[in-house]
C-alpha positions in Angstrom: 13.7 0.0 -4.4 15.0 -0.8 -7.7 17.4 -3.8 -7.9 20.2 -2.9 -9.8 23.1 -4.5 -7.8 25.1 -7.4 -9.1 26.4 -8.3 -5.7 24.3 -9.2 -3.0 26.5 -7.0 -0.7 25.9 -4.0 -2.8 22.0 -4.5 -2.3 22.7 -4.7 1.5 24.5 -1.7 1.1 22.1 0.2 -1.2 19.7 -0.8 1.6 21.8 0.5 4.3 22.3 3.5 3.2 18.9 4.6 2.3 18.2 4.4 5.9 21.2 6.5 6.6 23.3 3.8 8.1 27.0 4.2 7.4 28.9 1.0 7.9 29.9 1.9 11.6 26.3 2.4 12.5 25.4 -0.8 10.7 28.1 -2.6 12.6 27.1 -1.9 15.8 23.5 -3.1 15.1 24.8 -6.4 14.0 27.9 -6.5 16.7 30.5 -6.4 13.4 33.2 -3.8 12.9 33.0 -1.4 10.2 35.7 -3.2 7.8 33.5 -6.4 8.3 30.3 -4.5 7.5 32.3 -3.1 4.6 33.5 -6.7 3.6 29.7 -7.8 3.7 29.1 -5.0 0.9 31.5 -7.0 -1.2 30.0 -10.2 -1.0 28.3 -12.0 -3.8 26.3 -14.1 -1.3 25.9 -13.7 2.4 24.9 -16.9 4.6 20.9 -16.9 5.5 21.7 -16.3 9.2 23.4 -13.1 8.3 20.5 -12.1 5.8 17.8 -12.7 8.2 19.6 -10.6 11.2 20.4 -7.7 8.2 16.5 -8.2 7.5 15.5 -7.5 10.8 18.0 -4.6 11.6 17.2 -2.8 8.2 13.3 -3.6 8.6 13.8 -4.8 5.0 12.9 -8.2 3.2 16.4 -9.0 1.9 15.3 -12.3 0.4 13.5 -10.0 -2.3 17.2 -9.2 -3.9 16.6 -12.9 -5.7 12.8 -12.2 -6.7 14.0 -10.8 -10.1 16.8 -13.7 -10.3 16.6 -17.0 -12.0 15.3 -19.6 -11.2 12.6 -17.9 -9.4 11.8 -15.2 -12.0 11.4 -18.0 -14.3 9.4 -20.1 -12.2 7.3 -16.9 -11.6 6.9 -16.1 -15.2 5.8 -19.9 -16.1 3.3 -19.6 -13.3 2.1 -16.3 -14.3 1.5 -17.7 -18.1 -0.4 -20.7 -16.8 -2.7 -18.3 -14.7 -3.3 -16.0 -17.5 -3.8 -19.3 -19.9 -6.8 -20.2 -17.1 -8.1 -16.8 -17.2 -8.3 -16.5 -20.9 -10.2 -19.7 -21.2 -12.3 -18.8 -18.5 -13.1 -15.5 -20.0 -13.7 -17.2 -23.2 -16.1 -19.7 -21.4 -18.0 -16.6 -19.8 -18.2 -14.9 -23.1 -20.0 -18.3 -24.4 -22.1 -18.4 -21.6 -23.4 -14.9 -21.8 -24.2 -15.4 -25.5 -26.0 -18.6 -25.0 -27.9 -16.8 -22.0 -29.0 -14.0 -24.6 -29.8 -16.6 -27.2 -32.3 -18.1 -24.4 -33.6 -14.8 -23.6 -34.5 -14.1 -27.1 -36.2 -17.5 -27.4 -38.3 -17.1 -24.2 -39.4 -13.6 -25.4 -40.5 -15.0 -28.8 -42.4 -17.6 -27.3 -43.9 -15.5 -24.5 -44.9 -13.4 -27.8 -46.4 -16.2 -29.7 -48.2 -17.3 -26.6 -50.2 -13.7 -26.2 -50.7 -14.0 -30.0 -52.2 -17.3 -29.5 -54.5 -16.1 -26.4 -56.2 -13.6 -28.8 
């Protein structure tokens, strides 16, 4: 699901609606009134215990809301950049090693040819 919601409550509402749950239905599942659920939908943040309860009831990892938010996104980008740099370095080393092996194979080939020539 695409995360376009500005408020965490709006995100919860999107998930609930995608599962065809109206506020009254969700309220019954978490022992809240319809009005309390509507209030949740208007919240910017929700306490962690309620997030866990809603995640279980909705069968959806609501923490994923924060995956695209700072500082987590910044950390992930930095981590991704670090891994990409390491990968690029290893790729370059592998390319260099392959070139060296190719050169060594050529030298071995030439030495064998020379050895065969000298045997004649």
